VOPAGU-2260 file (C-alpha; in pm, 1 decimal, decimal comma):
REM VOPAGU-2260
SITE   aa  ch    i         X         Y         Z
SITE  MET   A    0      -9,2       5,5       8,8
SITE  LEU   A    1     304,2     259,5      79,1
SITE  ALA   A    2     490,6     164,5    -229,2
SITE  ALA   A    3     152,4     211,2    -427,8
SITE  MET   A    4     100,8     536,4    -292,2
SITE  PHE   A    5     452,8     647,7    -342,6
SITE  VAL   A    6     422,1     539,6    -698,1
SITE  GLY   A    7      93,1     719,8    -771,0
SITE  ALA   A    8     250,2    1032,1    -617,0
SITE  PHE   A    9     556,2    1012,4    -820,9
SITE  LEU   A   10     345,6     965,2   -1135,0
SITE  ALA   A   11     121,9    1262,4   -1072,0
SITE  ALA   A   12     408,8    1484,9   -1025,8
SITE  CYS   A   13     551,7    1364,9   -1376,3
SITE  ALA   A   14     326,6    1578,5   -1588,9
SITE  THR   A   15     446,6    1646,9   -1934,0
SITE  VAL   A   16     582,2    1978,7   -1984,2
SITE  LYS   A   17     521,8    2156,5   -2339,1
SITE  ALA   A   18     857,4    2234,6   -2459,0
SITE  PRO   A   19     954,8    2567,5   -2658,4
SITE  PRO   A   20    1023,3    2515,7   -3025,9
SITE  VAL   A   21    1344,5    2434,3   -3092,0
SITE  ALA   A   22    1606,9    2542,2   -3387,3
SITE  VAL   A   23    1634,9    2298,3   -3705,7
SITE  CYS   A   24    1920,2    2085,5   -3747,1
SITE  PRO   A   25    2053,8    2113,0   -4128,0
SITE  GLN   A   26    2361,5    1902,0   -4031,8
SITE  CYS   A   27    2159,3    1595,1   -3901,5
SITE  THR   A   28    2129,0    1331,7   -4095,2
SITE  VAL   A   29    1789,5    1190,1   -4116,2
SITE  GLN   A   30    1736,5     847,8   -4013,6
SITE  ILE   A   31    1411,1     650,9   -3916,2
SITE  VAL   A   32    1415,4     321,4   -3764,0
SITE  PRO   A   33    1084,0     133,2   -3688,6
SITE  PRO   A   34     906,4     242,1   -3400,6
SITE  SER   A   35     957,7     103,5   -3035,4
SITE  ALA   A   36    1321,9      22,5   -3180,9
SITE  LYS   A   37    1574,9     -34,4   -2924,2
SITE  PRO   A   38    1751,4     298,2   -2788,9
SITE  MET   A   39    2064,1     190,6   -2895,0
SITE  GLN   A   40    2148,5      93,9   -3253,4
SITE  VAL   A   41    2468,2     -32,1   -3364,8
SITE  ALA   A   42    2655,8     199,8   -3588,0
SITE  ARG   A   43    2970,6     201,7   -3777,5
SITE  TRP   A   44    3253,6     491,0   -3710,7
SITE  ALA   A   45    3184,1     616,8   -4091,7
SITE  ASP   A   46    2839,2     691,1   -3960,0
SITE  LEU   A   47    2964,5     970,0   -3709,9
SITE  PRO   A   48    2979,1    1322,8   -3920,3
SITE  GLY   A   49    3295,5    1501,2   -3850,3
SITE  TRP   A   50    3427,6    1209,3   -3634,4
SITE  SER   A   51    3791,4    1191,5   -3784,8
SITE  GLU   A   52    3817,3    1603,3   -3809,1
SITE  ASP   A   53    3743,7    1621,3   -3437,2
SITE  ASP   A   54    4049,5    1718,8   -3228,7
SITE  LEU   A   55    4014,8    1463,0   -2949,7
SITE  ARG   A   56    4311,9    1577,0   -2747,6
SITE  ALA   A   57    4046,1    1852,6   -2606,6
SITE  ALA   A   58    3835,2    1567,6   -2494,2
SITE  TRP   A   59    4077,7    1367,1   -2305,8
SITE  PRO   A   60    4092,9    1497,2   -1977,1
SITE  ALA   A   61    3746,1    1473,6   -1943,1
SITE  PHE   A   62    3773,7    1094,8   -2045,3
SITE  MET   A   63    4033,1    1059,4   -1795,3
SITE  GLN   A   64    3788,6    1226,8   -1561,3
SITE  SER   A   65    3522,6     939,6   -1613,9
SITE  CYS   A   66    3798,1     672,3   -1576,6
SITE  LEU   A   67    3874,2     810,9   -1250,1
SITE  ALA   A   68    3464,2     773,0   -1134,3
SITE  LEU   A   69    3415,5     473,6   -1317,7
SITE  ALA   A   70    3684,9     265,5   -1124,9
SITE  SER   A   71    3446,3     262,8    -815,0
SITE  LYS   A   72    3101,0     125,8   -1025,4
SITE  PRO   A   73    3013,5    -185,8   -1047,6
SITE  THR   A   74    3066,1    -182,0   -1403,3
SITE  TRP   A   75    3422,8    -115,6   -1395,6
SITE  LEU   A   76    3542,3    -445,4   -1517,8
SITE  LEU   A   77    3406,6    -364,2   -1859,4
SITE  TRP   A   78    3573,2     -24,9   -1868,7
SITE  ARG   A   79    3903,5    -123,4   -1720,3
SITE  ALA   A   80    4096,1    -260,5   -2015,4
SITE  ALA   A   81    4032,3      97,1   -2198,7
SITE  CYS   A   82    4087,7     305,1   -1896,3
SITE  VAL   A   83    4414,1     115,4   -1788,9
SITE  GLU   A   84    4552,7     144,5   -2146,2
SITE  ALA   A   85    4459,1     539,1   -2183,9
SITE  LYS   A   86    4677,1     595,9   -1884,3
SITE  GLU   A   87    4982,3     521,1   -2100,8
SITE  LEU   A   88    4885,4     665,1   -2427,9
SITE  ALA   A   89    5066,4    1003,1   -2549,9
SITE  ALA   A   90    4776,8    1239,7   -2489,5
SITE  ASN   A   91    4910,7    1512,7   -2724,6
SITE  ASP   A   92    4872,1    1294,4   -3062,5
SITE  ASN   A   93    4538,7    1294,0   -3213,6
SITE  SER   A   94    4569,8    1043,8   -3433,9
SITE  THR   A   95    4650,7     792,9   -3183,4
SITE  LEU   A   96    4354,7     879,5   -2973,3
SITE  HIS   A   97    4112,0     843,9   -3274,5
SITE  ARG   A   98    4322,6     474,4   -3337,1
SITE  PHE   A   99    4232,8     413,4   -2941,1
SITE  PHE   A  100    3847,7     498,5   -2941,4
SITE  GLU   A  101    3808,5     285,2   -3241,1
SITE  SER   A  102    4004,5      -6,2   -3128,8
SITE  ARG   A  103    3864,0     -13,4   -2777,7
SITE  PHE   A  104    3496,0     124,7   -2841,4
SITE  GLU   A  105    3193,8      55,2   -3055,5
SITE  PRO   A  106    2963,2     316,7   -3147,4
SITE  TYR   A  107    2548,5     284,7   -3115,3
SITE  LEU   A  108    2336,0     562,1   -3239,4
SITE  LEU   A  109    2073,2     686,6   -2958,8
SITE  THR   A  110    1703,5     633,4   -3097,1
SITE  ASN   A  111    1380,4     759,5   -2960,7
SITE  PRO   A  112    1113,0     527,4   -2881,2
SITE  ASP   A  113     917,6     674,6   -3193,3
SITE  GLY   A  114    1198,9     578,9   -3411,2
SITE  THR   A  115    1357,4     897,9   -3458,0
SITE  THR   A  116    1719,9    1000,2   -3410,1
SITE  SER   A  117    1723,9    1351,1   -3334,9
SITE  GLY   A  118    1636,4    1537,1   -3030,7
SITE  LEU   A  119    1711,2    1850,5   -2805,1
SITE  VAL   A  120    2034,7    1981,0   -2747,1
SITE  THR   A  121    2049,5    2280,2   -2482,9
SITE  GLY   A  122    2329,0    2434,5   -2305,6
SITE  TYR   A  123    2438,5    2515,3   -1959,1
SITE  TYR   A  124    2701,9    2718,0   -1773,5
SITE  GLU   A  125    2840,3    2804,8   -1418,4
SITE  PRO   A  126    2728,7    3170,6   -1343,3
SITE  LEU   A  127    2886,8    3418,0   -1122,2
SITE  LEU   A  128    2646,0    3565,2    -868,0
SITE  ASN   A  129    2727,7    3872,1    -603,5
SITE  GLY   A  130    2643,0    3784,6    -252,4
SITE  ALA   A  131    2703,3    3790,7     115,1
SITE  ARG   A  132    2692,0    3610,6     457,1
SITE  GLN   A  133    2432,0    3836,9     602,5
SITE  ARG   A  134    2096,0    3973,7     434,7
SITE  SER   A  135    2059,6    4352,5     380,0
SITE  ALA   A  136    1832,1    4581,9     141,3
SITE  THR   A  137    2096,5    4465,2    -131,5
SITE  PHE   A  138    2137,0    4108,1     -67,3
SITE  SER   A  139    1768,5    4015,1      -7,4
SITE  GLN   A  140    1735,5    3659,1    -212,4
SITE  ALA   A  141    1816,6    3346,0      16,9
SITE  VAL   A  142    2023,1    3074,6    -141,6
SITE  LEU   A  143    1877,5    2761,9      60,7
SITE  GLY   A  144    2036,8    2450,9     166,9
SITE  VAL   A  145    1834,5    2134,2     214,8
SITE  PRO   A  146    1547,3    2165,2     434,4
SITE  ALA   A  147    1552,7    1903,6     776,7
SITE  ASP   A  148    1193,4    1829,3     658,4
SITE  LEU   A  149    1264,8    1708,0     313,7
SITE  LEU   A  150    1225,0    1327,9     270,7
SITE  ASP   A  151    1438,8    1157,6     -27,3
SITE  ILE   A  152    1285,0     816,1    -100,4
SITE  GLU   A  153    1463,8     595,1    -345,7
SITE  LEU   A  154    1187,4     389,8    -505,1
SITE  ALA   A  155    1396,8     105,1    -599,6
SITE  ASP   A  156    1400,2      49,4    -239,1
SITE  LEU   A  157    1009,6     -55,8    -271,9
SITE  LEU   A  158    1000,3    -181,8    -602,2
SITE  PRO   A  159    1311,0    -261,5    -804,7
SITE  ASP   A  160    1123,4    -212,9   -1131,5
SITE  LEU   A  161    1166,7     152,5   -1035,2
SITE  LYS   A  162    1522,1     203,4   -1060,0
SITE  ASN   A  163    1682,9     528,1   -1100,7
SITE  MET   A  164    1336,8     697,0    -969,7
SITE  ARG   A  165    1301,3     874,9    -661,3
SITE  LEU   A  166    1033,2    1045,1    -456,9
SITE  ARG   A  167    1065,9    1347,3    -240,5
SITE  GLY   A  168     800,7    1456,4     -21,9
SITE  ARG   A  169     747,4    1531,8     360,9
SITE  LEU   A  170     566,3    1381,3     647,9
SITE  GLN   A  171     234,4    1493,0     756,7
SITE  GLY   A  172     112,2    1288,6    1074,3
SITE  ASN   A  173     240,7     927,8     919,7
SITE  LYS   A  174     171,5    1012,2     559,9
SITE  VAL   A  175     408,2    1123,2     293,0
SITE  ILE   A  176     294,7    1411,7      87,9
SITE  PRO   A  177     436,6    1594,3    -184,8
SITE  TYR   A  178     700,7    1874,4     -62,8
SITE  TYR   A  179     599,6    2243,1     -69,2
SITE  SER   A  180     647,2    2417,8    -417,5
SITE  ARG   A  181     853,9    2695,8    -481,6
SITE  ALA   A  182     572,9    2949,4    -426,1
SITE  ASP   A  183     515,2    2777,1     -79,5
SITE  ILE   A  184     866,3    2809,3      19,8
SITE  ALA   A  185     883,8    3184,5     -49,5
SITE  ALA   A  186     598,9    3216,5     150,3
SITE  ARG   A  187     745,1    3034,3     417,3
SITE  GLU   A  188    1080,8    3214,5     413,6
SITE  ALA   A  189    1091,2    3223,0     798,8
SITE  ASP   A  190    1093,0    2860,7     837,4
SITE  TYR   A  191    1419,8    2846,6     651,7
SITE  ALA   A  192    1622,0    3092,0     852,1
SITE  ASP   A  193    1841,3    2801,7     964,5
SITE  ARG   A  194    1908,1    2677,3     611,8
SITE  VAL   A  195    2017,6    2985,1     449,9
SITE  LEU   A  196    2367,4    2948,5     291,6
SITE  LEU   A  197    2407,3    3284,2     150,6
SITE  TRP   A  198    2182,0    3573,8      33,6
SITE  VAL   A  199    2229,6    3712,8    -326,4
SITE  ASP   A  200    2146,4    4047,6    -507,1
SITE  ASP   A  201    1921,5    3940,2    -776,7
SITE  ALA   A  202    1598,1    3693,5    -801,0
SITE  ILE   A  203    1617,2    3619,1   -1167,1
SITE  GLU   A  204    2000,6    3513,6   -1181,0
SITE  LEU   A  205    1923,4    3312,3    -838,3
SITE  PHE   A  206    1644,2    3134,2   -1070,2
SITE  PHE   A  207    1880,5    3067,5   -1347,3
SITE  LEU   A  208    2140,9    2969,8   -1095,2
SITE  GLN   A  209    1908,6    2695,8    -989,7
SITE  ILE   A  210    1844,7    2580,5   -1361,1
SITE  GLN   A  211    2228,5    2547,4   -1420,0
SITE  GLY   A  212    2278,2    2356,0   -1079,5
SITE  SER   A  213    2627,4    2515,1    -943,5
SITE  GLY   A  214    2758,5    2839,9    -962,2
SITE  ARG   A  215    2992,0    3098,0    -792,0
SITE  VAL   A  216    2888,3    3351,8    -529,8
SITE  LYS   A  217    3154,6    3669,4    -511,4
SITE  LEU   A  218    3111,0    3799,8    -118,9
SITE  PRO   A  219    3214,7    4158,2     -53,5
SITE  ASP   A  220    3553,4    4109,7      45,7
SITE  GLY   A  221    3633,4    3957,6    -318,8
SITE  SER   A  222    3656,1    3580,3    -188,0
SITE  VAL   A  223    3425,1    3329,2    -379,0
SITE  VAL   A  224    3204,1    3081,7    -280,5
SITE  ARG   A  225    3114,1    2782,5    -480,7
SITE  ILE   A  226    2775,1    2620,4    -438,9
SITE  ALA   A  227    2642,3    2291,5    -596,7
SITE  TYR   A  228    2331,0    2124,0    -649,3
SITE  ALA   A  229    2221,4    1917,8    -335,7
SITE  ASP   A  230    1859,3    1848,3    -383,3
SITE  GLN   A  231    1522,9    1959,4    -522,4
SITE  ASN   A  232    1149,9    1959,3    -365,2
SITE  GLY   A  233    1033,4    1701,5    -585,0
SITE  HIS   A  234     804,9    1897,5    -831,3
SITE  PRO   A  235     824,6    1891,8   -1230,3
SITE  TYR   A  236    1027,5    2208,8   -1390,5
SITE  GLN   A  237     803,9    2434,7   -1575,9
SITE  SER   A  238     983,4    2657,0   -1838,5
SITE  ILE   A  239     913,6    2982,8   -1759,3
SITE  GLY   A  240    1021,8    3093,5   -2087,4
SITE  ARG   A  241     711,8    2890,7   -2197,4
SITE  VAL   A  242     474,0    3036,8   -1948,7
SITE  LEU   A  243     611,3    3405,6   -2065,2
SITE  ILE   A  244     514,6    3289,4   -2418,0
SITE  ASP   A  245     185,8    3171,5   -2365,8
SITE  ARG   A  246      92,7    3478,0   -2153,5
SITE  GLY   A  247     200,2    3720,2   -2458,4
SITE  GLU   A  248     500,5    3851,5   -2283,1
SITE  LEU   A  249     766,8    3691,4   -2505,5
SITE  LYS   A  250     750,5    3585,2   -2845,4
SITE  PRO   A  251     892,3    3255,0   -2896,3
SITE  GLU   A  252    1258,9    3378,1   -3071,9
SITE  GLN   A  253    1282,9    3611,7   -2764,7
SITE  ALA   A  254    1244,5    3324,3   -2477,2
SITE  SER   A  255    1628,3    3265,7   -2448,1
SITE  MET   A  256    1808,7    3317,6   -2112,7
SITE  GLN   A  257    1920,2    3663,3   -2212,8
SITE  GLY   A  258    1565,5    3731,2   -2350,7
SITE  ILE   A  259    1405,4    3629,8   -2031,2
SITE  GLN   A  260    1647,8    3844,6   -1795,7
SITE  ALA   A  261    1577,2    4139,7   -1998,4
SITE  TRP   A  262    1191,3    4103,2   -1937,2
SITE  ALA   A  263    1255,3    4057,0   -1569,0
SITE  ARG   A  264    1438,9    4378,3   -1544,7
SITE  ALA   A  265    1182,7    4571,9   -1730,0
SITE  ASN   A  266     903,4    4391,5   -1544,4
SITE  PRO   A  267     991,1    4358,9   -1169,9
SITE  GLU   A  268     633,1    4362,7   -1028,7
SITE  LYS   A  269     563,9    4061,3   -1248,8
SITE  LEU   A  270     851,2    3843,4   -1171,2
SITE  ASN   A  271     762,1    3672,2    -862,8
SITE  ASP   A  272     418,8    3529,1   -1026,5
SITE  VAL   A  273     617,8    3418,5   -1326,2
SITE  LEU   A  274     882,4    3252,4   -1111,1
SITE  ASN   A  275     631,4    3086,3    -896,7
SITE  SER   A  276     479,5    2935,4   -1172,9
SITE  ASN   A  277     762,7    2704,5   -1158,9
SITE  PRO   A  278     689,9    2465,4    -898,7
SITE  SER   A  279    1025,7    2308,8    -867,4
SITE  TYR   A  280    1307,7    2444,6    -630,0
SITE  VAL   A  281    1650,2    2342,3    -600,9
SITE  PHE   A  282    1863,3    2322,5    -283,8
SITE  PHE   A  283    2219,9    2381,9    -270,6
SITE  ARG   A  284    2576,4    2315,3     -71,0
SITE  GLU   A  285    2893,2    2478,8     -45,5
SITE  VAL   A  286    3186,3    2288,6    -205,1
SITE  GLN   A  287    3558,4    2325,3    -229,6
SITE  SER   A  288    3742,3    2269,6    -545,2
SITE  ARG   A  289    4022,2    2439,1    -753,7
SITE  GLU   A  290    3963,3    2779,2    -896,4
SITE  ASN   A  291    4035,9    2662,6   -1259,3
SITE  GLU   A  292    3819,1    2337,8   -1207,9
SITE  GLY   A  293    3476,3    2329,3   -1351,1
SITE  PRO   A  294    3190,8    2225,9   -1095,9
SITE  GLN   A  295    3144,6    1871,9   -1008,2
SITE  GLY   A  296    2853,1    1690,6   -1227,9
SITE  ALA   A  297    2648,9    1394,0   -1128,2
SITE  MET   A  298    2966,4    1172,6   -1142,7
SITE  GLY   A  299    3139,7    1351,8    -869,4
SITE  VAL   A  300    3430,9    1496,5   -1110,9
SITE  PRO   A  301    3470,0    1847,9   -1229,0
SITE  LEU   A  302    3296,6    1892,2   -1539,3
SITE  THR   A  303    3510,5    2002,3   -1864,7
SITE  ALA   A  304    3390,6    2332,3   -2057,7
SITE  GLU   A  305    3243,7    2220,0   -2400,8
SITE  ARG   A  306    3324,0    1855,7   -2342,0
SITE  SER   A  307    3074,2    1764,2   -2067,5
SITE  ILE   A  308    2734,4    1693,8   -2104,9
SITE  ALA   A  309    2420,0    1619,1   -1906,2
SITE  VAL   A  310    2218,9    1336,0   -2023,8
SITE  ASP   A  311    1936,9    1092,9   -1890,6
SITE  PRO   A  312    2115,0     833,9   -1687,1
SITE  ARG   A  313    1839,7     585,6   -1746,2
SITE  GLN   A  314    1932,8     583,0   -2122,0
SITE  VAL   A  315    2279,5     643,3   -2133,8
SITE  PRO   A  316    2537,8     544,5   -1889,3
SITE  LEU   A  317    2727,1     831,2   -1700,6
SITE  GLY   A  318    3091,4     829,8   -1782,5
SITE  ALA   A  319    3039,2     712,7   -2124,5
SITE  PRO   A  320    3181,9     874,8   -2435,1
SITE  VAL   A  321    2904,0    1024,1   -2649,7
SITE  PHE   A  322    2975,0    1166,5   -3011,3
SITE  LEU   A  323    2745,1    1467,7   -3065,0
SITE  SER   A  324    2648,9    1630,3   -3381,5
SITE  THR   A  325    2473,0    1941,2   -3362,3
SITE  THR   A  326    2490,5    2310,2   -3438,9
SITE  GLN   A  327    2640,6    2614,8   -3278,8
SITE  PRO   A  328    2403,8    2834,1   -3086,0
SITE  ASN   A  329    2134,5    3001,8   -3254,1
SITE  SER   A  330    2332,7    2903,8   -3587,9
SITE  SER   A  331    2347,3    2650,8   -3877,5
SITE  ALA   A  332    2709,5    2596,1   -3829,1
SITE  PRO   A  333    2819,6    2260,0   -3741,4
SITE  LEU   A  334    2919,6    2139,5   -3368,1
SITE  ARG   A  335    3055,2    1794,9   -3380,9
SITE  ARG   A  336    3283,4    1665,0   -3115,2
SITE  LEU   A  337    3296,7    1384,3   -2855,8
SITE  MET   A  338    3169,5    1440,1   -2528,7
SITE  LEU   A  339    3149,3    1297,1   -2200,0
SITE  ALA   A  340    2813,7    1208,6   -2027,5
SITE  GLN   A  341    2924,4    1339,5   -1670,9
SITE  ASP   A  342    2612,6    1502,8   -1552,5
SITE  THR   A  343    2224,5    1509,1   -1517,9
SITE  GLY   A  344    1939,8    1759,2   -1502,5
SITE  GLY   A  345    1584,6    1761,6   -1388,2
SITE  ALA   A  346    1457,9    1864,9   -1753,0
SITE  ILE   A  347    1700,7    1629,5   -1916,8
SITE  ARG   A  348    1476,1    1346,0   -1995,7
SITE  GLY   A  349    1482,8    1104,3   -2294,1
SITE  VAL   A  350    1712,4     919,0   -2536,0
SITE  VAL   A  351    1843,2    1160,6   -2775,6
SITE  ARG   A  352    1858,6    1455,7   -2511,7
SITE  ALA   A  353    2182,3    1655,1   -2393,2
SITE  ASP   A  354    2257,8    1980,6   -2206,7
SITE  LEU   A  355    2603,3    2097,9   -2314,8
SITE  PHE   A  356    2838,1    2263,6   -2082,7
SITE  TRP   A  357    2961,9    2573,6   -2167,5
SITE  GLY   A  358    3187,2    2662,3   -1882,2
SITE  PHE   A  359    3225,4    2950,7   -1644,9
SITE  GLY   A  360    3115,6    3309,4   -1694,1
SITE  ALA   A  361    2945,9    3571,4   -1913,7
SITE  GLN   A  362    3091,6    3428,0   -2274,4
SITE  ALA   A  363    2989,1    3085,0   -2155,2
SITE  GLY   A  364    2652,3    3224,0   -2051,0
SITE  SER   A  365    2563,9    3363,8   -2345,4
SITE  GLN   A  366    2650,9    3070,4   -2544,7
SITE  ALA   A  367    2433,2    2822,0   -2312,4
SITE  GLY   A  368    2130,2    3076,3   -2312,7
SITE  LYS   A  369    2101,7    3049,1   -2700,7
SITE  MET   A  370    2176,4    2686,0   -2729,3
SITE  LYS   A  371    1813,2    2518,6   -2838,1
SITE  GLN   A  372    1927,9    2297,1   -3113,1
SITE  GLN   A  373    1843,2    1963,3   -3257,8
SITE  GLY   A  374    2108,6    1682,0   -3286,8
SITE  GLN   A  375    2210,2    1343,0   -3305,3
SITE  MET   A  376    2421,8    1138,7   -3049,8
SITE  TRP   A  377    2639,0     816,1   -3073,2
SITE  VAL   A  378    2724,0     647,9   -2761,0
SITE  LEU   A  379    3045,9     486,5   -2747,8
SITE  LEU   A  380    3068,7     186,3   -2531,9
SITE  PRO   A  381    3362,1    -118,5   -2473,7
SITE  PRO   A  382    3244,5    -429,2   -2599,9
SITE  GLY   A  383    2994,4    -592,0   -2378,7
SITE  ALA   A  384    2867,9    -286,5   -2237,3
SITE  ALA   A  385    2569,0    -210,2   -2480,9
SITE  PRO   A  386    2263,3    -328,4   -2315,0
């Protein structure tokens, strides 16, 4: 009975969110396979457009990070031979790296349940916000840590068939009910006083920080604090770009991150209502890391700018190399390169779906905010690792 209640609440929370229109990908090869086909179709290296031209030296540090993380996973035996050999290779020779991947891995074309092989590719980055340890008139937006009453329930502990699914909620008497929505959390601000990590100066920047999942906060003394995703309230993500389009506030082509930020600056009296239309809320934790390293992804290793992607881990094994064929942000110019599946995201769902990490700072943010392309993906797996 308890398991059925959990599953019912989980399914009710997973309402489909209508996605905004995306750019056409003229670089993608149209391939249609029978509906309900396997999510991974055997491919040839010659099928990967631009594979031979990619400079794999740029992806090599990210691949080695994946090997470090995979060494502690149950699947390590499948990856060990490739990762052990990789340690001995001359990473400064592109031809050598191509031969390595072609000899140690097999490519599989990722395929949607409807038989299509193209999907949405978006971007994210690590933003820099201004903040303080104490609240003031300038710094009035709370960055919250995980609340003490938030329950995080692994559904596989109740039903093995629900692997990789979890439920967030809270106790009300002896019942588990959904956790508070974004609007509820904002209205109960005083209840979270002991969970405030930092105070920042901009509500829309904090909102986008939650979407990115990690960032840096510069304090008045010049020091910088890094924060990372810790948990989420369990509510489905709702695009405020879609909300603004549906309300007639923005045209579809204006609903980029930059367009939404500009709208927020011009309409401060409407901002909270729009933000609260997305019930999802992300909680953070402070982390220690080297300044020149990227933020930690879901694998627990630093992300590499323009070579790490977030994927749906139910469809793509974390740590795996993925060859991505898409286009540059808001452009038809090809972007074809080897990536590493090293992160996840609440909005990253489906087989052919990726979120490209662009790096840290304003320039990375500009690229990430404009990226809403179509693309194809080939996952590279050691022999025997394909499901």
